[in-house]
C-alpha positions in Angstrom: -33.8 10.5 -23.7 -35.8 11.1 -26.7 -35.9 8.7 -29.6 -34.2 11.3 -32.0 -31.5 11.9 -29.7 -30.9 8.0 -29.2 -30.8 7.7 -33.0 -28.2 10.7 -33.4 -26.1 8.9 -30.6 -26.5 5.6 -32.3 -25.3 7.2 -35.7 -22.6 9.4 -34.6 -19.1 8.7 -35.4 -17.9 9.5 -31.7 -17.9 6.1 -30.8 -17.0 3.7 -33.5 -16.5 0.6 -31.2 -20.1 -0.1 -29.9 -19.2 -3.9 -28.9 -16.8 -5.4 -26.5 -15.5 -8.8 -25.7 -15.8 -9.5 -22.0 -13.1 -12.3 -22.3 -10.4 -10.0 -23.8 -11.9 -6.5 -23.8 -11.5 -6.3 -27.6 -13.5 -3.8 -29.2 -15.6 -3.8 -32.4 -17.7 -1.7 -34.6 -20.0 -4.4 -35.3 -20.9 -7.6 -33.3 -19.0 -10.8 -34.3 -20.3 -14.0 -33.0 -17.1 -15.1 -32.1 -14.1 -12.8 -30.9 -11.5 -12.9 -33.5 -8.7 -12.1 -30.9 -9.4 -14.9 -28.3 -12.3 -17.0 -29.8 -14.9 -15.8 -27.1 -18.3 -15.8 -27.6 -19.3 -13.2 -25.0 -19.5 -9.9 -26.9 -21.7 -7.3 -25.6 -22.9 -4.0 -26.5 -21.3 -1.2 -24.6 -24.7 0.0 -23.9 -25.3 -3.0 -21.9 -22.5 -2.8 -19.5 -22.4 -0.6 -16.4 -19.7 2.0 -16.0 -17.4 -0.6 -14.5 -17.7 -2.8 -17.7 -19.8 -5.4 -16.0 -22.6 -7.2 -17.7 -26.0 -7.1 -15.8 -25.7 -10.7 -14.3 -22.4 -9.8 -12.5 -23.7 -6.6 -10.8 -24.1 -6.4 -7.0 
């Protein structure tokens, strides 16, 4: 994917929640250091997760 397409996708308002807490599945527009819902520290960009919502270290 070209750089301009990535930038357009990143800046689009289609997906305002770009980050997800892996402990409680809460979503956020910006990445907090600690999840305000559960206090978890593992908050990742949805781009880093596979289609099943798994981070790279938990993929088969």
